[in-house]
C-alpha angles and dihedrals in degrees: 000000000000124000123214111238121220116232096226131033121189129188111242092233089068090064087060093062118090123213110248110258087210090065093041091058090043092054091044089054094048088064092055128077125235096019128153115205120214088162121091113057102232126134112248091212126102119243110270112271092236091063096046089049090053090052092050093050091048091056088051092050092054104261091150100110140087117287129201111292094248091049140261109322094227090052092054090047089054089051090053093047088052093056090046092050099041103034105012090242119145110225124184106226084223090065093061128085121191111226143181093269127308087294093072090041093059092041090055092049094051093045095046099047108028135068142156109308095031123105130216127200111224125182117238118242094036140148108285102245100067098069091042094052088047089056092051091050087050091234124146117255124225114184121206117200121240108213130203093222088059093047089255090286119140112260110230093209090056090047089055091050090057096049117106132159086272092059109113106160144020117205117213130178121186132194077039133235117229101015103040089228122153131215123242123217095247094057093042089055091044097054089042088057092052090050093052093041095053098031092244128153122237116212104201117189109196111170096134096053097123096050104082132140143193093026096306117157132207123237114195109211093220085070091064105032107021095162094049103037130093104192115203115193135164141198089221097095102024099052099020091247102136094137093053094065097217124155144128147212129219116200142150113289101262093043092052091047089056095045089052092056093054092042089055091063095042103049108341095221141344117268111289100225091044090058088052091053087049089061092056089045093059099036108038117082091213091068091052089048085059091051090052090052092049092049089052090052092046088050091056094046093049091053089051095051092047096048089051094046093050088055095050125091122235095026138082126188130218108226104242122206096189148033117021101281138102117208107207130188119229116225104260088214088071087069093213128133118238089254094047091048093051093049090046089052093048092051095044104038107016092238124132119216126160121248115238095237088069082079102042142303091283088064090071111123092028139087132202120228120193116207091190089119136087120287097244093053091043091052090050093047090051092049090049093049092046093050091048093050094045089055093055 
């Protein structure tokens, strides 16, 4: 007997994954003319010249081959030095894995530590990949609301209420995407204590650590719960290296060992010459001078966006102290969902913003505005938004 073969077979878990609304709006905008995008969070700066030159030199010197799965030892040593210099945290280079951006670092953590029957606590709103990674790992998802009255920080008391014997991981992301919120030391310590008391892992995603304003400080979770924290980080935002796909994870020994096993069958290793460029990014003072300049520019843009938004009707911004986003509340009297409002704004002003529901149900009533774009375009976008909202 012959069986009729279907032309296309798809694993059921793929149906669980939702397409990013950020990308959907981005692609819709690309089909339109005269559009200014304040959507995707990508630095508009070029990678600092000193880093590009290091990559070119590495290619000329023959860094075109495989590296150890965990990454080039000198690069991992440079990462450990960085945490010692900036945060006075001692990191064993063998506890570090070099990844294809923070995206892969978070994926490896989910896949290595979670399975069916486990629960993971994820903020709401939160960056889009966490819930999708959890679905792929077949873990249960518990969303903890981030509230404006709490500065969009996780409430330790609410975290404890969600913890059960099934809870395996807490996801944190500060400075926060999408809200721009930062984490204070007291909250960091309180959540670290919860993780230690209940033997739970913390996945702390920290790619915006160097974009802080108004005296805010960064508190890496690995400083407070080193035996419970998987820290994911990236060169994409700090050094404007989004296309380079360079990141890393730091984790306890056995965890990093298992992450390396999985990583070896996904990409093998991050590109060798990119890792060499990463050493220069961390160790050369000129690259950090470039980061300082970018932060100063972002600070000016942030002030501009907040000034405009505070003058507009029907919208109220949360004052962010980190990242490069403004999280703004839509006037409830408009009776528009976040998605409807974002689409209305695109069609009536030619400005792309991201609906809050792209980041979870508690994002309803909010939009995310990225100020990672040049000041002239940013100012024009604000003028367009103001005119459209005043015409409502």
